[in-house]
C-alpha positions as CSV (number, residue, x, y, z in Angstrom):
1,M,55.1,10.3,42.8
2,R,52.3,8.2,41.1
3,K,54.6,5.6,40.0
4,M,56.0,5.1,43.4
5,L,52.4,4.8,45.0
6,I,51.4,2.3,42.4
7,T,54.6,0.2,43.2
8,S,54.1,0.6,46.9
9,L,50.4,-0.7,46.5
10,A,51.7,-3.5,44.4
11,L,54.2,-4.6,47.0
12,I,51.6,-4.4,49.6
13,A,49.2,-6.4,47.6
14,G,51.8,-9.1,47.0
15,A,52.8,-9.2,50.6
16,A,49.2,-9.8,51.5
17,T,48.7,-12.6,48.9
18,G,51.9,-14.3,49.9
19,A,50.9,-14.0,53.6
20,S,47.5,-15.7,53.2
21,A,47.6,-19.2,54.4
22,H,46.4,-22.1,52.2
23,I,45.5,-25.7,52.8
24,T,48.9,-27.6,52.2
25,L,50.2,-30.9,52.7
26,E,52.5,-31.5,55.7
27,T,55.1,-33.6,53.7
28,Q,55.2,-32.3,50.3
29,Q,57.4,-35.0,48.7
30,A,56.8,-38.7,48.1
31,T,58.5,-41.5,46.2
32,V,56.5,-43.1,43.4
33,G,55.6,-46.9,44.2
34,T,55.3,-46.4,47.9
35,A,52.7,-45.7,50.4
36,Y,52.0,-42.0,51.3
37,K,50.4,-40.5,54.4
38,A,48.6,-37.2,53.5
39,V,48.3,-34.8,56.2
40,L,46.3,-31.9,54.9
41,R,47.0,-28.7,57.2
42,V,44.0,-26.4,57.6
43,P,45.2,-23.1,59.0
44,H,42.1,-21.0,59.1
45,G,38.4,-20.9,58.4
46,C,36.8,-18.7,55.6
47,D,37.0,-15.0,56.3
48,G,36.7,-15.6,60.1
49,S,34.0,-18.3,59.9
50,A,34.5,-21.7,61.3
51,T,35.2,-24.7,58.9
52,V,32.5,-27.2,58.9
53,K,33.5,-29.4,56.0
54,I,36.7,-30.5,54.1
55,D,36.3,-32.3,50.8
56,V,39.3,-33.6,49.0
57,Q,39.5,-35.2,45.6
58,I,42.0,-38.2,45.2
59,P,43.9,-37.9,42.1
60,E,44.5,-40.7,39.6
61,G,47.6,-42.5,40.5
62,M,46.8,-42.8,44.3
63,Y,45.1,-45.8,45.1
64,G,43.9,-47.9,48.2
65,V,43.1,-44.8,50.1
66,K,42.1,-45.0,53.7
67,P,41.0,-41.9,55.6
68,M,41.7,-41.3,59.3
69,P,38.4,-40.7,61.4
70,K,38.4,-37.4,63.4
71,P,36.4,-37.3,66.6
72,G,33.3,-35.0,66.2
73,W,33.3,-35.3,62.4
74,K,31.5,-37.5,60.1
75,L,33.6,-39.3,57.5
76,E,32.4,-40.2,54.2
77,T,34.2,-41.6,51.1
78,V,33.1,-41.6,47.4
79,K,34.3,-44.6,45.4
80,G,34.7,-45.1,41.8
81,K,36.5,-46.5,38.9
82,Y,40.2,-46.0,38.4
83,A,41.4,-44.9,34.9
84,K,43.5,-48.2,35.0
85,E,44.2,-51.2,37.2
86,Y,46.6,-51.0,40.2
87,D,48.5,-53.9,41.6
88,N,48.1,-53.7,45.6
89,Y,50.4,-56.3,46.9
90,G,49.1,-58.9,44.4
91,T,45.5,-57.9,44.5
92,K,44.2,-56.0,41.4
93,L,42.3,-52.9,42.1
94,T,40.0,-51.3,39.5
95,E,38.0,-49.0,41.7
96,G,38.4,-47.3,45.1
97,V,38.3,-44.1,46.9
98,K,38.1,-41.1,44.7
99,E,37.0,-38.5,47.3
100,V,37.2,-38.1,51.1
101,I,34.7,-35.9,52.9
102,W,34.9,-34.9,56.6
103,S,31.9,-33.0,57.8
104,G,29.6,-32.0,60.9
105,G,32.4,-30.8,63.0
106,S,33.5,-27.2,63.7
107,L,36.9,-25.9,63.5
108,S,37.0,-22.3,64.6
109,D,38.8,-19.8,62.5
110,E,41.1,-19.2,65.7
111,Y,42.5,-22.8,65.5
112,Y,44.5,-25.0,63.2
113,D,43.9,-28.8,62.5
114,E,44.9,-31.6,60.3
115,F,42.9,-34.1,58.3
116,V,44.6,-37.3,57.3
117,F,44.4,-40.2,54.7
118,R,46.9,-42.7,53.4
119,G,47.1,-44.6,50.1
120,S,49.6,-46.0,47.6
121,L,51.3,-44.0,44.8
122,A,51.4,-45.9,41.5
123,P,55.1,-46.6,40.5
124,D,54.5,-45.4,37.0
125,L,53.6,-41.8,38.1
126,D,55.4,-39.0,36.1
127,T,57.9,-37.6,38.5
128,K,58.2,-34.5,36.2
129,V,54.9,-33.3,37.4
130,K,53.3,-32.7,40.6
131,L,50.2,-34.7,41.9
132,Y,47.4,-32.4,43.1
133,F,44.7,-32.8,45.8
134,P,41.9,-30.3,45.1
135,V,40.1,-29.3,48.5
136,V,36.9,-27.5,49.1
137,Q,36.8,-26.1,52.5
138,E,33.1,-25.3,53.6
139,C,32.6,-22.9,56.6
140,E,29.6,-21.7,58.4
141,K,29.5,-18.6,56.0
142,G,31.2,-19.2,52.7
143,A,33.6,-21.5,51.3
144,D,37.3,-21.7,50.1
145,R,38.0,-23.6,46.8
146,W,41.6,-24.8,46.9
147,I,41.4,-26.3,43.5
148,E,43.7,-24.3,41.2
149,I,46.2,-26.5,39.4
150,P,49.1,-24.8,38.0
151,A,49.4,-24.7,34.1
152,A,52.6,-25.6,32.5
153,G,55.4,-23.2,33.3
154,K,53.6,-21.9,36.6
155,S,53.8,-22.8,40.1
156,S,51.2,-22.8,43.1
157,D,52.7,-19.4,44.1
158,D,51.2,-17.9,41.0
159,Y,47.6,-18.7,42.1
160,E,45.3,-17.4,44.9
161,T,43.7,-20.7,45.7
162,P,46.1,-23.4,44.9
163,A,45.3,-27.1,45.4
164,P,47.8,-28.9,47.7
165,G,50.5,-30.4,45.7
166,L,52.8,-33.4,46.1
167,T,56.4,-33.6,44.5
168,L,56.9,-37.0,43.2
169,M,60.4,-38.6,43.4
170,P,61.7,-41.4,41.5
171,K,62.5,-44.9,43.3
172,P,66.0,-45.0,44.2
């Protein structure tokens, strides 16, 4: 009886974890060496509290990032040096947007919204690994840190607060 109870509780806990919604990318696959439009889907607030800030880290290998303004939200970018130089249609880029922050708005827990930016994916990115975009979601009360990047042999499903991931495809 006790074993059945423990098994039942484990199944319920697993179902609750699997049912929790994460910040994800609308398009979860892209080809290296091409432009990519990242649409971050925000399905909820933090334990019922409204979202007031979205802060996304841009991974190395994505360059020339331009975020889309959102009415009612302040848009800020943090620029820095790239680890290497990128060729952007004949222009050499050694620095650019490393972080995008939308703040000052209010997204009720009852609603869903999207936060958008675009950039280029370096042609030499490793297509055997995913590219992750860590996101911190701040709310009126509390925050959710969608920053967990899976270790080798694991997937986002193995984590409670995974960073949105992009599967990289080779050029045809």
